[in-house]
N, C-alpha and C positions, 0 to 999 in steps of 0.2 A: 505492498500498499504506500504510493507515494504522497496523496495528498487527503491528510488528514482535513474533517468537515465537521466543526463542532458549530451546535445552536443549543443556545437556552430557550425550548420553548413547552409550554405549557396549554394540553390540552381543552382545560374545562378555565384558563383564565386568557382576557386579554382578546386580541384580536381572532383570533384564533375558534371562541366561545362562541365570538359575534357571527362570526360565520358558519358556525354550524348550525344555530339559530334561524339563521338564514338559507341556509340549506333543508333544515327540516321545514320552513314555514314553506317552502318552494316547491317541495313532496307533497305537503298536507293539502297546499292550493290544487294542484292536480287529482290528489287522491280522494279529498273531501266529500264530489258530489257524489262518487261511490260510495263511502263509508258512512257517510249522514243520512239518512230518509228525509226527504222531503226538500233536500239540499237542491238549486237546479243548476246546471252544469250552464256557465257562461262562455262567452270567447275570451272574456277578463282574465278566465282561469289557464287557457290555454298560451296568455302570454306572460301573465303573470308568475305563474311556478317554473318555466325553464329561466326566468328572466332572476330569479329568487335562486336558484339553483347555481346559475352562473356564477352570480355576484358573490354567493357564499361558499363556492368553490376556491374563487380567486382571493378573499378576503383570507382563507381558511390557510392559503400556498403565500400570505405575506410573511416575512418573516425576518430577524437577520443573524447573520452570523460570523464565522472567522472562518478562512480556508488557509489552511499553511502548506505549500508546498515542500516536503522533506527533504525530497532528492535535488532542489534547484534552491534551495534555503530561500524561498519567496514566502510572503502572507499577504491574505485579504480582506481587509473589513469590508461585509456586503451587506448588501439590503436587498431579498431576495422579494418581487412583486410577482404573483404569480407565478411561484417559481423559478421565475428566469432572473439567476444573478447577477445585481451591477456592483463593482466596485475593482479598484485598482490593486496591479500588484504592486509589491513595496519588497525592496530589498530587505532580508532578515540582517541587521547587524551583527558582529561576533558576540557572538553568546556563549557564556561560562556557564551558565547551572540553569536546572530547574528545579524552582520552589514550589511545596505543595503545603496546604493548608487549609485551615479552616476557619471560620468567625461566627459569634451567634451574637446575633443583636434580638433585642425584645422589638416586636412588630406588634403594631396598632392599627384598627382599621376605623378610620373617621366616623363616627356617628353621623349618619345621612337621612335615616327616617326610613331607608330603604332596605337596605342589606345590613342583616344583622352584625354586630359591633364583635369584633373576635379581640383576645390580643395576646402573646403568647411569644417565645422565645423562638427563633428562625436561627437553622444554623447553614449556612451557605460554605460550602466546600470551593478552592479556587486553586487555579495553576498558575505559576508566573514564570515568563522565559526572560532572565536575567542576562544583564552585559557584565561586561568588567567592572563598569560604575557601581555598579547595584544598582540600575538603574531595572525598572522592569519595562520588554518592550513589546510583551503581549501579555493580558490577563483573562483568565478562560474560567468562566464559572460553570459549576455543578451542582446538583440538586444534592446528591448520593458522594459518599467519599469512596466506595467502590468505583464509578466512572473515573473519577480525578484521579484516581491511581493506575489506574490501564490506563489512562490519556499521558498520565506523566510517564510511565514505562515506554509505551509508543515511542512517542515525541523523543524520549531522553537517549532509547536506542538509536533511531535511526540520526540524531544529530550528533548520538556519540557526547554526550554531556550526563553529569553526575545531577543526581536529584538529591533533595537535601530540606528537612521542615522550614517552613517560613517562620522567620521570626513573630 
């Protein structure tokens, strides 16, 4: 594997969830007259349904990520719209080590009268590609520690760098 693709996406939050709602609304718009007795089929559902399904699929496939070309030592931070990745390839500077670590923060959801208010501790696991000047060139965030560890091993072996715990 010469290109490592990292995205931090969650299916039940953000734009992916909104896209899923549009997709399900489109399906219900098409199937509604068949599922509900007394609901007449109109010409509106024949164009609204496919439009909502198409828009939902586009929104569900809109995300951000990072590509790392391990063979040519380049990286690209990209935005994907409908799955098409846009960004510019940049050369990786001389890297010295890969740092892996985690940070725990208290997260709160502001009360807005609509969604429930939750608070609690959330842990984010991260991987840093470090230069000799102790500067992070890239920071990759993960929800689960094993995924961060797998990425650290893969990247460090491909780039021949040591892995260290972040301070």
